[in-house]
C-alpha positions in Angstrom: 59.6 -16.4 0.7 56.4 -14.4 0.8 53.4 -15.5 2.9 50.0 -14.4 1.7 47.1 -14.3 4.1 43.6 -14.2 2.7 40.2 -13.4 4.3 36.7 -12.6 3.3 35.2 -15.8 1.7 31.9 -17.2 2.6 28.4 -18.1 1.6 26.2 -15.6 -0.2 23.0 -15.7 -2.2 23.0 -15.0 -5.9 23.1 -11.3 -6.6 25.0 -10.6 -3.4 28.4 -9.2 -2.7 31.6 -10.3 -1.0 35.0 -8.7 -0.6 38.2 -10.7 -0.5 41.4 -9.4 1.1 44.9 -10.6 0.8 48.0 -9.3 2.6 51.7 -10.1 2.7 52.6 -9.2 6.2 56.1 -8.1 6.7 57.1 -8.7 3.2 60.0 -6.6 1.8 59.6 -8.1 -1.7 58.6 -5.8 -4.5 55.3 -7.4 -5.5 54.6 -5.9 -8.9 52.0 -8.5 -9.7 49.1 -9.2 -7.4 45.9 -11.0 -8.3 43.2 -13.5 -7.7 42.7 -17.0 -9.2 39.9 -19.4 -8.6 39.5 -23.2 -8.9 36.6 -25.5 -9.1 37.3 -29.2 -8.3 38.2 -31.0 -11.6 39.0 -27.8 -13.4 42.2 -25.8 -13.9 42.9 -22.8 -11.8 41.9 -19.7 -13.7 43.0 -16.1 -13.4 40.1 -13.9 -12.3 41.7 -10.5 -11.9 45.2 -9.1 -11.7 46.7 -5.7 -10.9 50.1 -4.2 -11.3 51.9 -2.0 -8.8 51.0 0.9 -11.1 47.3 0.1 -11.1 46.8 -1.6 -14.4 44.2 -4.3 -14.2 43.0 -7.3 -16.2 39.9 -9.4 -15.7 38.6 -12.7 -17.1 35.6 -11.9 -19.4 33.1 -13.6 -17.1 33.6 -11.2 -14.2 34.0 -7.9 -16.1 31.6 -5.3 -14.8 31.0 -7.3 -11.6 34.3 -7.7 -9.9 36.9 -5.0 -9.1 40.5 -5.6 -8.1 42.4 -3.0 -6.1 45.6 -2.8 -4.0 47.3 -0.9 -1.4 51.0 -0.9 -2.2 52.2 0.5 1.1 50.5 -2.4 2.9 51.1 -5.1 0.3 47.4 -5.8 0.2 45.1 -6.7 -2.7 41.3 -6.7 -2.6 38.7 -8.3 -4.8 35.2 -6.7 -4.6 32.7 -9.1 -6.0 29.2 -7.9 -6.8 26.2 -9.4 -8.6 27.6 -12.9 -7.7 26.3 -15.9 -9.6 26.3 -19.6 -8.7 29.0 -20.1 -11.3 31.3 -17.9 -9.3 31.4 -20.7 -6.6 35.0 -21.8 -6.2 38.1 -21.6 -4.0 39.7 -18.2 -4.6 43.5 -17.9 -4.3 45.5 -14.8 -3.9 48.7 -14.7 -5.8 51.7 -12.3 -6.0 55.2 -12.0 -7.4 57.6 -9.8 -9.2 56.0 -10.3 -12.6 53.6 -13.2 -12.2 52.2 -15.6 -9.6 55.2 -16.8 -7.7 53.6 -17.0 -4.3 50.1 -18.3 -3.3 47.7 -17.9 -0.5 46.0 -20.9 1.2 42.7 -20.3 -0.6 39.3 -19.1 0.6 36.0 -20.7 -0.3 33.3 -18.6 -2.0 29.9 -20.3 -2.4 27.0 -18.6 -4.2 23.6 -20.1 -3.7 20.9 -19.9 -6.2 
């Protein structure tokens, strides 16, 4: 079992920035996949950004050019730098990790963007 610990959510005005962090403390699993999902009440959870151990990234179209995902393999940590935030980015953001896909989940962190 892998425990994921998230931090960095909060309230920000439109146009502002936030940085989310997620770490898997003490994990010895090879987490090839790490990424971020988000969910708004009543909607399905959607993939926001993902990154492989080798550094390949993928983003949902709505955040391209605004969000950047990165990771530190030695520390089993993944980051999501969110710039030019919009009210429609408001959601609970979840960190996910696994061998090839999202097998393990964080507890979620609220991001609220005010207009």
